[in-house]
C-alpha positions as CSV (number, residue, x, y, z in Angstrom):
1,M,-53.3,-93.3,79.3
2,N,-57.0,-93.9,80.1
3,K,-59.8,-91.6,79.1
4,T,-60.3,-90.1,82.5
5,V,-56.7,-89.0,82.7
6,R,-56.8,-87.7,79.1
7,Y,-59.9,-85.6,79.9
8,Q,-58.3,-84.2,83.1
9,L,-55.2,-83.2,81.3
10,M,-57.2,-81.6,78.5
11,A,-59.2,-79.6,81.1
12,M,-56.0,-78.6,82.8
13,M,-54.5,-77.3,79.6
14,F,-57.7,-75.5,78.6
15,M,-58.0,-73.6,81.9
16,Q,-54.3,-72.7,82.1
17,F,-54.4,-71.0,78.7
18,F,-57.8,-69.5,79.4
19,V,-56.2,-67.6,82.3
20,W,-53.3,-66.5,80.1
21,G,-55.3,-65.6,77.0
22,A,-57.7,-63.4,79.0
23,W,-55.1,-60.7,79.5
24,Y,-51.9,-61.3,77.6
25,G,-52.7,-60.2,74.1
26,Q,-54.9,-57.4,75.3
27,M,-52.6,-55.9,77.9
28,S,-51.0,-53.5,75.5
29,K,-54.3,-52.0,74.4
30,Y,-55.4,-51.7,78.1
31,L,-52.1,-49.9,79.0
32,F,-52.3,-47.5,76.0
33,T,-55.9,-46.6,76.6
34,Q,-56.6,-46.9,80.3
35,L,-53.2,-46.0,81.9
36,D,-51.9,-43.7,79.1
37,A,-48.7,-45.7,78.9
38,T,-45.9,-45.0,76.5
39,G,-44.5,-47.6,74.1
40,D,-41.6,-48.2,76.4
41,Q,-43.9,-48.7,79.4
42,V,-45.9,-51.3,77.4
43,G,-42.7,-53.0,76.5
44,N,-41.7,-53.0,80.2
45,A,-45.0,-54.6,81.2
46,Y,-44.4,-57.5,78.8
47,T,-40.8,-57.7,80.0
48,A,-42.1,-58.4,83.5
49,F,-43.4,-61.7,82.1
50,S,-40.0,-62.6,80.7
51,L,-38.2,-61.6,83.9
52,A,-40.4,-64.1,85.7
53,M,-39.5,-66.7,83.2
54,L,-35.8,-66.2,84.0
55,I,-36.4,-66.7,87.7
56,A,-39.2,-69.2,88.2
57,P,-39.2,-72.2,85.9
58,F,-35.9,-73.8,86.9
59,F,-36.6,-73.5,90.6
60,V,-40.2,-74.8,90.4
61,G,-39.2,-77.4,87.8
62,M,-36.6,-78.7,90.3
63,I,-39.3,-78.8,93.1
64,A,-41.6,-80.7,90.8
65,D,-38.8,-83.1,89.9
66,R,-37.6,-83.7,93.4
67,Y,-39.8,-82.6,96.3
68,F,-43.5,-82.0,95.7
69,A,-46.1,-83.5,93.4
70,A,-46.3,-81.2,90.3
71,Q,-50.1,-80.9,90.3
72,K,-50.0,-79.5,93.9
73,V,-47.4,-77.0,92.9
74,L,-49.6,-76.0,90.0
75,G,-52.6,-75.5,92.3
76,V,-50.8,-73.4,94.8
77,L,-49.3,-71.1,92.2
78,N,-52.6,-70.5,90.5
79,L,-54.4,-69.6,93.7
80,L,-51.5,-67.2,94.6
81,G,-51.7,-65.7,91.1
82,A,-55.4,-65.1,91.5
83,A,-54.8,-63.1,94.7
84,I,-52.2,-60.9,93.0
85,L,-54.5,-60.4,90.0
86,F,-57.0,-58.8,92.3
87,Y,-54.4,-56.2,93.2
88,V,-53.5,-55.7,89.5
89,T,-57.1,-54.6,88.9
90,Q,-56.6,-51.7,91.4
91,I,-53.5,-50.2,89.7
92,Q,-53.9,-46.8,88.0
93,D,-50.2,-46.0,87.2
94,A,-48.2,-47.6,84.4
95,D,-45.0,-47.7,86.3
96,T,-46.6,-49.3,89.4
97,F,-48.4,-51.7,87.1
98,F,-45.0,-53.1,86.0
99,W,-44.0,-54.1,89.6
100,V,-47.4,-55.7,90.4
101,M,-47.5,-57.5,87.1
102,L,-44.0,-58.8,87.8
103,G,-45.3,-60.3,91.1
104,Y,-48.1,-62.0,89.3
105,C,-45.9,-63.3,86.5
106,L,-43.6,-64.9,89.1
107,S,-46.5,-67.1,90.1
108,F,-47.8,-67.7,86.6
109,A,-44.6,-68.3,84.7
110,P,-43.8,-71.7,86.1
111,C,-47.2,-73.0,85.3
112,I,-46.5,-73.1,81.6
113,S,-43.7,-75.7,81.9
114,L,-45.5,-77.5,84.8
115,T,-48.6,-78.2,82.7
116,S,-46.4,-79.6,79.9
117,S,-44.5,-81.7,82.4
118,I,-47.6,-83.0,84.1
119,A,-49.1,-84.0,80.8
120,M,-46.0,-85.7,79.4
121,R,-45.4,-87.6,82.6
122,Q,-48.8,-89.4,82.1
123,M,-47.9,-90.4,78.5
124,S,-45.9,-93.4,77.2
125,N,-45.5,-91.6,73.9
126,P,-45.5,-87.8,74.2
127,E,-44.7,-87.2,70.5
128,E,-48.0,-88.8,69.6
129,N,-50.2,-88.0,72.6
130,F,-49.1,-84.5,73.6
131,P,-50.4,-82.5,70.6
132,A,-54.0,-83.6,71.3
133,I,-53.7,-82.4,74.9
134,R,-51.8,-79.2,74.1
135,V,-54.4,-78.2,71.5
136,M,-56.9,-77.6,74.3
137,G,-54.8,-74.6,75.4
138,T,-55.2,-73.2,71.9
139,I,-58.9,-73.8,72.0
140,A,-59.1,-72.0,75.3
141,W,-57.2,-69.0,73.9
142,I,-59.8,-68.9,71.1
143,V,-62.7,-69.0,73.5
144,V,-61.5,-66.4,75.9
145,T,-60.3,-63.9,73.3
146,N,-63.7,-64.2,71.6
147,I,-65.4,-63.6,74.9
148,V,-63.3,-60.5,75.4
149,G,-63.9,-59.4,71.8
150,F,-67.7,-59.8,71.8
151,M,-67.9,-58.1,75.2
152,N,-65.7,-55.3,73.8
153,V,-63.6,-55.2,77.0
154,G,-60.1,-55.6,75.4
155,D,-59.1,-52.3,76.8
156,N,-60.9,-52.8,80.1
157,V,-59.8,-54.0,83.5
158,M,-62.2,-56.9,83.1
159,I,-59.5,-58.9,81.2
160,F,-57.7,-59.3,84.5
161,Q,-60.9,-60.0,86.4
162,I,-61.7,-62.9,84.0
163,A,-58.1,-64.2,84.5
164,M,-58.5,-63.9,88.3
165,V,-61.7,-66.0,88.5
166,S,-60.3,-68.6,86.1
167,A,-57.1,-68.9,88.1
168,V,-59.1,-69.7,91.2
169,V,-61.0,-72.5,89.4
170,L,-57.8,-74.0,88.0
171,G,-56.1,-73.7,91.3
172,L,-58.7,-75.8,93.0
173,F,-59.0,-78.2,90.1
174,S,-55.3,-78.9,90.0
175,F,-55.5,-80.8,93.3
176,T,-57.7,-83.4,91.5
177,L,-55.3,-84.0,88.7
178,P,-53.4,-87.4,88.4
179,D,-50.6,-87.7,90.9
180,T,-47.4,-86.6,89.4
181,P,-44.8,-87.3,92.1
182,P,-41.2,-86.3,92.1
183,T,-38.9,-88.6,90.0
184,A,-35.5,-87.6,91.2
185,T,-34.1,-88.9,94.5
186,G,-31.3,-88.0,96.9
187,K,-30.1,-84.7,98.4
188,A,-30.3,-81.7,96.0
189,T,-27.2,-79.8,95.3
190,F,-27.0,-76.0,94.9
191,G,-26.7,-76.5,91.1
192,Q,-29.8,-78.7,91.1
193,I,-31.7,-76.0,92.9
194,L,-30.8,-73.6,90.1
195,G,-31.8,-76.2,87.5
196,T,-28.3,-76.9,86.2
197,D,-29.0,-80.6,85.8
198,S,-30.7,-79.8,82.5
199,F,-27.5,-78.1,81.2
200,V,-26.3,-81.6,80.2
201,L,-28.4,-81.0,77.1
202,F,-25.8,-78.5,75.9
203,K,-23.5,-81.4,75.2
204,S,-25.4,-81.7,71.9
205,R,-24.3,-79.1,69.4
206,S,-27.6,-79.2,67.6
207,F,-29.5,-78.6,70.9
208,V,-27.3,-75.5,71.5
209,I,-28.2,-74.2,68.0
210,F,-31.9,-74.9,68.7
211,F,-31.7,-73.2,72.1
212,L,-30.1,-70.1,70.7
213,S,-32.5,-70.0,67.8
214,S,-35.4,-70.3,70.2
215,I,-34.0,-67.2,72.1
216,A,-33.6,-65.3,68.9
217,I,-37.0,-66.0,67.3
218,C,-38.7,-65.0,70.5
219,I,-37.5,-61.5,69.9
220,P,-39.9,-61.0,67.0
221,L,-42.5,-63.1,68.7
222,S,-42.6,-60.4,71.4
223,F,-43.5,-57.8,68.8
224,Y,-46.5,-59.9,67.8
225,Y,-47.8,-60.5,71.3
226,A,-47.2,-56.9,72.5
227,M,-48.1,-54.9,69.4
228,A,-50.4,-56.9,67.1
229,N,-53.6,-55.9,68.8
230,P,-53.0,-52.1,68.8
231,S,-51.5,-52.3,65.3
232,L,-54.6,-54.0,63.9
233,T,-56.8,-51.6,65.7
234,D,-54.9,-48.6,64.3
235,S,-55.2,-50.2,60.8
236,G,-59.0,-49.8,60.9
237,M,-59.8,-53.5,61.5
238,T,-62.9,-54.1,63.6
239,Y,-63.5,-56.8,66.2
240,V,-59.8,-57.3,66.5
241,E,-59.8,-59.8,69.3
242,N,-62.3,-62.0,67.5
243,K,-60.3,-61.9,64.2
244,M,-57.0,-62.5,66.0
245,S,-58.5,-65.7,67.4
246,L,-58.4,-67.1,63.9
247,G,-54.7,-67.5,64.5
248,Q,-55.4,-69.8,67.3
249,A,-57.9,-71.7,65.1
250,S,-55.1,-72.3,62.6
251,E,-53.0,-73.4,65.5
252,V,-55.5,-76.1,66.3
253,V,-55.2,-77.5,62.8
254,F,-51.5,-77.4,62.6
255,M,-51.2,-78.8,66.1
256,L,-53.0,-81.9,65.0
257,L,-50.8,-82.1,61.9
258,I,-47.6,-82.3,64.0
259,P,-47.4,-86.1,64.0
260,L,-47.7,-86.3,60.2
261,A,-45.3,-83.4,59.7
262,F,-42.7,-85.2,61.9
263,R,-42.8,-88.1,59.6
264,K,-42.8,-86.1,56.3
265,L,-40.5,-83.2,57.2
266,G,-38.4,-84.2,60.1
267,I,-37.4,-82.0,63.0
268,K,-35.1,-79.6,61.1
269,W,-37.6,-78.7,58.4
270,M,-40.5,-78.4,60.8
271,L,-38.6,-75.8,62.8
272,A,-37.5,-74.1,59.6
273,A,-41.1,-73.9,58.3
274,G,-42.0,-72.1,61.5
275,L,-39.2,-69.6,61.0
276,I,-40.2,-68.9,57.4
277,A,-43.8,-68.3,58.4
278,W,-42.7,-65.7,60.9
279,I,-41.0,-63.7,58.2
280,V,-44.0,-63.7,55.9
281,R,-46.5,-62.7,58.5
282,F,-44.5,-59.7,59.7
283,V,-44.2,-58.4,56.2
284,L,-48.0,-58.8,55.8
285,F,-48.7,-57.0,59.1
286,G,-46.5,-54.2,57.9
287,Y,-48.2,-53.6,54.5
288,G,-51.7,-54.7,55.2
289,D,-54.5,-52.4,56.4
290,G,-58.1,-52.6,57.5
291,G,-59.5,-51.6,54.1
292,S,-58.5,-53.0,50.7
293,G,-55.4,-54.7,52.3
294,E,-57.3,-56.5,55.0
295,W,-56.8,-59.8,53.2
296,M,-53.1,-59.4,54.1
297,L,-53.9,-59.1,57.7
298,Y,-56.1,-62.2,57.6
299,I,-53.3,-64.2,56.1
300,A,-50.8,-62.9,58.7
301,I,-53.2,-63.9,61.5
302,L,-53.8,-67.4,60.0
303,L,-50.1,-68.1,59.7
304,H,-49.9,-68.2,63.5
305,G,-50.6,-72.0,63.4
306,V,-47.4,-72.7,61.4
307,C,-45.4,-70.0,63.3
308,F,-46.2,-71.3,66.8
309,D,-46.8,-75.0,66.4
310,F,-44.0,-75.9,64.0
311,F,-41.3,-74.1,66.1
312,F,-42.4,-73.9,69.7
313,V,-44.5,-77.0,70.2
314,T,-42.1,-79.0,68.0
315,G,-39.4,-77.5,70.2
316,Q,-41.0,-78.8,73.4
317,I,-41.2,-82.3,71.9
318,Y,-37.6,-82.2,70.7
319,T,-36.5,-81.0,74.2
320,D,-38.4,-83.9,75.8
321,M,-36.7,-86.3,73.4
322,K,-33.3,-85.1,74.4
323,A,-33.9,-85.0,78.2
324,G,-33.3,-87.9,80.5
325,A,-36.0,-89.3,82.8
326,N,-34.9,-87.4,85.9
327,I,-34.7,-83.9,84.3
328,K,-37.8,-83.7,82.1
329,A,-39.5,-80.9,84.1
330,Q,-36.2,-79.0,84.3
331,A,-35.7,-79.5,80.6
332,Q,-39.1,-78.0,79.9
333,G,-38.1,-75.2,82.2
334,L,-34.9,-74.7,80.3
335,I,-36.6,-74.2,76.9
336,T,-39.3,-72.1,78.6
337,L,-36.5,-69.9,79.9
338,A,-35.0,-69.6,76.4
339,T,-38.2,-68.7,74.8
340,Y,-40.5,-66.8,77.1
341,G,-37.6,-65.7,79.4
342,I,-34.5,-64.5,77.6
343,G,-35.9,-64.2,74.1
344,M,-39.1,-62.5,74.9
345,G,-37.5,-60.4,77.6
346,I,-35.2,-58.9,75.0
347,G,-38.0,-58.7,72.4
348,S,-40.5,-57.1,74.7
349,K,-38.1,-54.3,75.7
350,L,-37.0,-53.9,72.0
351,A,-40.6,-53.8,70.8
352,G,-41.3,-51.0,73.2
353,I,-38.2,-49.1,72.1
354,V,-38.9,-49.6,68.4
355,T,-42.6,-48.6,68.7
356,E,-41.6,-45.4,70.6
357,M,-38.9,-44.7,67.9
358,Y,-41.4,-44.9,65.1
359,T,-44.1,-42.9,66.9
360,V,-44.4,-39.2,65.9
361,N,-47.0,-36.9,67.4
362,G,-48.9,-40.0,68.7
363,V,-49.0,-41.7,65.3
364,K,-47.2,-45.0,65.0
365,D,-45.5,-46.0,61.7
366,W,-46.5,-49.7,61.8
367,T,-44.9,-50.6,58.5
368,S,-41.4,-49.6,59.8
369,I,-42.1,-51.2,63.2
370,W,-43.0,-54.6,61.7
371,M,-39.9,-54.7,59.4
372,V,-37.7,-54.9,62.4
373,P,-38.9,-58.3,63.6
374,A,-39.1,-59.5,60.0
375,A,-35.4,-58.8,59.5
376,I,-34.5,-60.6,62.8
377,A,-36.5,-63.7,61.8
378,G,-34.7,-63.7,58.5
379,V,-31.3,-63.8,60.1
380,V,-32.4,-66.6,62.5
381,L,-33.6,-68.7,59.6
382,V,-30.4,-68.5,57.7
383,L,-28.2,-69.3,60.7
384,F,-30.5,-72.2,61.8
385,L,-30.4,-73.8,58.3
386,L,-26.7,-73.6,58.2
387,L,-25.9,-74.9,61.7
388,F,-28.6,-77.3,62.9
389,N,-28.1,-80.9,62.1
390,D,-29.3,-83.5,64.7
391,K,-28.8,-86.7,62.8
392,K,-29.5,-88.9,65.9
393,A,-32.9,-87.3,66.6
394,E,-33.9,-87.3,62.9
395,A,-32.9,-91.0,62.6
396,A,-35.0,-91.8,65.7
397,V,-38.1,-90.3,64.0
398,A,-37.3,-91.9,60.6
399,T,-36.8,-95.4,62.0
400,G,-39.8,-95.3,64.3
401,E,-37.8,-95.3,67.5
402,V,-39.7,-92.2,68.2
403,V,-43.3,-93.0,67.2
404,V,-45.2,-90.0,65.9
């Protein structure tokens, strides 16, 4: 991969996550303060993203694998998303907001797997090269959340306006990306249109365990994305968006450590480390506060690097290892469906319900709220350690067949 292509892919990843980071973590605060939403309505808004993940990635992944160049699909989707975001900025009702946000997410959701697929298709060794590209998405998240924080617009409609303008820029830029033509040939079957080619991965018992664990751990992940910002705000912490960006800063560090961790820990223990970190951070969120216990909140925020990189980014690489050449985009769509679709869909709805359950006279019992995802993550960890054992994949890493 030459330097020009590398820089293009880095810019692509930066802009895609800039769009996402502008609104995603702040949406709950916006809904609570500007649209007077209930906890359940906030949960529903985040569920819109997950519903889109259930519908879009397989179909678009199949298109990118078989019919159209992936970079062109990415460009069209971002331009469409920008148009819908303009309408999002006009909504004043929390229930209406859900439906419009669902429309936007249908255009945005496929872009997550598409950017990964485009990047990996340009690499001869994704395990070694992908982390340096993907880390630009994390840097983008840091940049945009700090912009939002310093401008003090986390509860303002400007978060969607920033995303809208950024989506236009990325949409146009996408047409200049390296050509990523379809790889599969022949007439598509109905099953291929639904993305069922990637279901061949379920022949591996360990992949099934990984897939189910990915779904389960995204239930507590949803609590973090939907409720961390208002929880930290209620704790008395100031400049919440800026301080939360420290989590993405740690993500940069651990992203770059992935190749070393692959060699030292192997796939199973990298994934397990991510699960353990989730449990610890939720406990710290539950018992920390913006006063004498603020150090607990800082540690919880900084654990994001281990939580996200060691489970989700490692999971993307593991999925790419297991996929055949003709289904790589669909395979990334499959794991995206498991995480951001099924898991976060359940988690987003549950986060809203739990938050509403532990809200009395407008006051939220954040300690009780955070113990729920901590318990879920604990169960996932135990089951994963007992059942996951992909000796073939571990051997490939250990022998250098998979270079990291």
